[in-house]
C-alpha angles and dihedrals in degrees: 000000000000114000093234090054092050090049091048093049091049090050093049093046091051091048092050091046089055088056094051116116113265093023098052118109118203117296119199128194109192118185099186137043091250091053091050090054091049093047094051089050090053093045091052092056107036097076093233136113096250136195126214116199113201121205110266112260094357125137120224106201124194128197104172141052113260102173135021103201107140089347135327118332133187094211132039112273110266107245101162139040109294134164116202112196105196098187087203095314126143130228109201144167111237114256095201124090090013100266120211119281116267141143119244107228133026124183113202128213093269094041128110112188129181116190117194126186099339133131119227113196148161098019116156125196142118095257125027104355093187104028131359114190133183092159135050117316135182120181114187130177090345136138118224106185146143097025120145137208123189117180119232123263124244117284096220142024111293090003125142118254135235125262131218137219143187107028093186105017130005114197124189102139140066131318118339130185124191114185139169090355138126122228106191146152097013120143137201122192124181120228120260121252116247121257118241114260127241092279090068136245140129127300122258121253122258120253124253126250119206138173107017093187104016131003115197106194131192112287097036111106144189105015121182121198112181135165092359137140116219106186143153097010122139145193125199125182120229121259122256119249122254123253126233140196126263106075098201098103139050121310123224127301123224125263119272125253116243105293094010140086128250117254120255125246122241127249119254092255090066114069095206142110120264123267122272119250123250133233134068091322124042114257122230113254123240121250121234137198128277100053097307114144126239116242120262121243107271126223113284089004139105128274123300121270124254119273127245127252108306089355127113121262119238111280126238118249117231102173129078094245102040099049112313102225103339113148123242122244121246123249125255119228131181092350095311114129123230124223123262119250121259119254123250127248113214128184110000090193105020132003117199118194127203123283095027133110121217126183114200119184137163093000136137115220107183146143094022123139138208121192135170127228124254121263116248121255117253129225116255110293096021130087129258122247117258120254117253120238136231114231128187106012088189105026133357118196118190111237108206140127085288102030125188114268114227120181110189131182138165091006132136117218110179149117090045122139138209144116099274135019093002099198107021127012113189134022124304114221091213129009116185130156093351129141110217110175099206093043094067102282096103131205112346093202100235126182117230117276108281149133109295099157133295126064097293137053122256142181107253117215115242115236093259097043113139088221092071113106089351096122131103109303087210092052115152122189142278107116095046092177138034124248090284096046098259119142111275101216100043094157096026093271122072124236122241117255136025094302125071114206112222096200095241094310109161116235119236119256141203126223137173114273132187117322135030109328119114131186117244125244098272094047094241082131094236094161122214127183133170119220131180122223114280092022119137112237121214109166124155138179126207116227110203139171127200092218092046089244116157112263121230114207136185124189117194123183110230111180150311133219090289096049137263094328095051104099127181105253117217096025123107114205129190117257122189134332151110122264136178118262110279095027122131136230120201146201110214140170142070123293110236117236089233094065119114115243118250141074123322110197138201131179115226116198121187136180138159090225090261110053131067114286107255121203130205132188115235115197134182111189115203111206116197110205101236121222116271136209116210141168113252123215113283095024119133092216117112131191126248123136082322136007102292135194123177115203138177119229108271095029114142113229107204119189093256091053103051105033134136124189125220119204141162125210092217093047091242119162111248139211113227122203121183116196127180105224110179147337137183114301111335096336112150096186144356105271115230094017126101114212124210118275127242114264130196121206094003117180116234138274092047126173120212121193142191110215139178139057121301106238118230085229089074112103112238115260143071122325108196134200131181116220112200118192121186127181091188093243112067128031115300112261121226127198133184122231120191128188109190118205103211120234100235124196121245116282127219133199133185119273094189133359115350111211135169107273099265109184092005126129095232144333131028123313132224102214132194130187131223139158138239114277093034124125101176124119122248126212104222102173143353122230127198139159121239087218098069092196088071123072125212121235134185111258103178145332122217126186112243128230120280101025115160109268098220134051131048105293127196141290111223119208140165113237110186098308099337127101103215130190115201122185111243088221138349107310113252138211121265104356097063097040111120141038119325112198132193138181108220116194116199129184137200092198096267105043137029129214130192118225118192116209135175141188123207113209113205129189095244119179101345134149119248123209126210119187119189138166120253096355142346091283094052127101113299123249118221120226111246098021107143134206107256125198088257104074091204088069097050126103092243123018114193090194124215121343125182116242112260092003094117133249125325123242109286122266112222121219117194126201123199131186103221094170133090101252136054117286119212117205132200122223111273116245139183127233138169138079094296098034090123090061087069130059130207122218110195095177106143093009113148122201095201122060122184118209106299093012123136138200136170146198133200134227129193130192119226114162117203125254125292128319099010095059097050119122136008114349121193140182139171123237114212134181133153129238122197130200133156089010092299119119115204130179122237114203137174136163132243131192145182139175123239116212134181126256131034101276119133123239126215088237092082118299103320115155119250130211133212138160090240093051090052092053096048100044106030136058107214108255092185109043090184091064096054097087090053094047089048087059094055113103112197117196110190112207121181111220129187118195116230116212118206115223111247135180124277116275117236118205 
């Protein structure tokens, strides 16, 4: 069995054992930044060695400070034993906003953190922008990149600044191990010294910058760095402050050591050197006036401060112990301030402090840079501060009475830049099988940093690199592989550095073989296949190698839907072995019907014993066909958001009409649960309807039905059920079923005769009949609502078109469910005769309906009166005809009658009852201005006439004496006639003409009058009147009135 496979199996067995019940510490799986914070808090306090599994490939972004231990931190300080498996995830500070400055991870003194396969990026702090550890730390197969440190600025005028250290990782605690990781692109910049203010003085020194990639500080030991790439990191010292004129105040303080502040200068009244700086390296003191000297740059600190008047400026330090590249401060003369010295930059890749031990093996330390800060400018007459220097672009080792101890083997240090000691500054304790470019080994011919396999980036060796096969011929693992995982001794002798060149050897590959496996979209060959229960699985993968090398493979089952212990029964998977190039490995068997649906996952690892181990995810996804609910043919159900069926109250729901069919693609038996969910108002069921019953272990297909008759007592609205179907394997399926009881409008039916709506505005009419003289109510229609929970009310009544204009009419009301028409008074003839129509609008609270009704009023059994002149066959007389001033237009014209000649012959007026009931008459009377000119004779007049009976009365005309009776004389004849309890007047007019003399008219005995007659028969009594009378011309015209025959008059 290949060694890598054995190691992998052991690792997997140990991992699974850790997950076993009773031995398992807490395992967290956060998916968000907030959850990661909460899970670390829990892990710190539960007293267990916990594991946190990050989501593969996810990014956890932070935008606020969570913890303030040793500065600002994104996550809680690690204070217990925690393993974070990144699975390729990223922990990052948010770049938007910008958010506040903070580092990402802090390990406290009691903490023990293991980081696996995670990227730490974009942290920003003064010490340890990516990771700050004072406890135990293991970093494996990680990327620490893009983190930034900027030292703080001076707190006061002419003060020294703060330094910074450990752009990627800052170590000052217990044991630390960094393996198979890349530390790249991290930066440290010292803070700038403050300028002197307007009162004069020297500039402050710039702060130091140390350990761009890693800073190992006193107290942290031992540190192991193996199979790592440390590339593209940088340190830059802070700039010195500028001097100014004045000379009466303090001169500049020195730059601060990393983590400390620069010392202050002294006022001119104190003839003393400036204070030292604080921090892990001593700060240079500030110079003052009156011959006092400026402080020198301290070790690990910024440049020295400027000197006082006539005093010496702080000197630069050019040895590892006395300052290591800190710039000297300028001198002050005649009140002009010198510039502060520039800060040093130490260890672009790695900084090693005193009293620590660091073991570096099989690493590549390249393309790192160390630079000093610029000296500050002096005021006129003084001197500028000296620039700081960058020492140890690759590695800086502090050389002191207790120097750092660095043992280095099989490591490339090259292509680094700086001012002094470009690759290594300081003494290595042991130096075996290394390639250090500036120590005589020359260019190692590295490719740029890039992806060459494995989870982290590396510098590949070019084909002619002197580092190839330059390792110890007697090399014995560990490490057995390079940073990527490739075999270390490909040609029997390992290469130098983190990358092992495989001499063009082609890596093995996996492809889809016969059967069901398919490659996923990104060709990582993560194979996914869906299988139904009971399906035979034949799925193979081809393991190939371009050099025809044998292929070692290892297949480890990971988990199923139920977790690590949930295996796929019935399937045999390959395990571990070695096959010839082009051979296949297969998954075979039959998936049991009892298996839970979901993904079952294996990890396949392959190698040809030389190349990097490559892993693939193999996945068989079992898909349980979930139960279904469908609408069979002939069912009235329809689909909406649920299965829906609208019904009217009273509808019959036969089984064939309201069915749903349950099925299961796998043929699994199902449990059926029917639950009534809700109805309108407080309804607890649908009255009149029987719902399906629950069923356990039902065979499919199964039909469920709603049967019965929907009672009108059901309130309109939705009645809802939930149908749950469970096959016992997948998740239970739930479906909604809705039967909607329709809200129907009110209905109306005829109470009496239903006729077509003659004379109505629209619609059909419900018509009743009645007779004159009646007062009783008629029921014309009945109105009800199919939804018996709703009552019907009268909304409005509108008269129809064509109603008789006279008479009393009807009042239309709704009594309970009846539309009733009630006469407003006793019905009369003829005003109420005809069809009375009405539009009746009724409402059930939600809908309105118009009902058109009508009443026909007939004459019924009524008396009829006929009034004629002379006798019942004479010309008719019309009721209401008056006596106009023109006698020719009157009903009866008596003609001319001489004044004083006596009454005319009588005119006879006959009355007949032509109806079918008794007619009651009132006594005739005369009225009008000339009623006394006429006389009534009621001899033989009868006030009661049976049907067909007659009676009469007579009238004579006798105008008064001359001159009162001259001219047209009129009167009105009136009598009442009563039938069906209704008394009505009958009137007509009469007229005659009074003339002078005693002549007789042909109209019936009226006296005439002529001039001759007056002369013959009368001796003038009044001689004075004779001339007037002689002037009277009397023209006697005999007139006879003609009466037109008109219809009978009904009362």
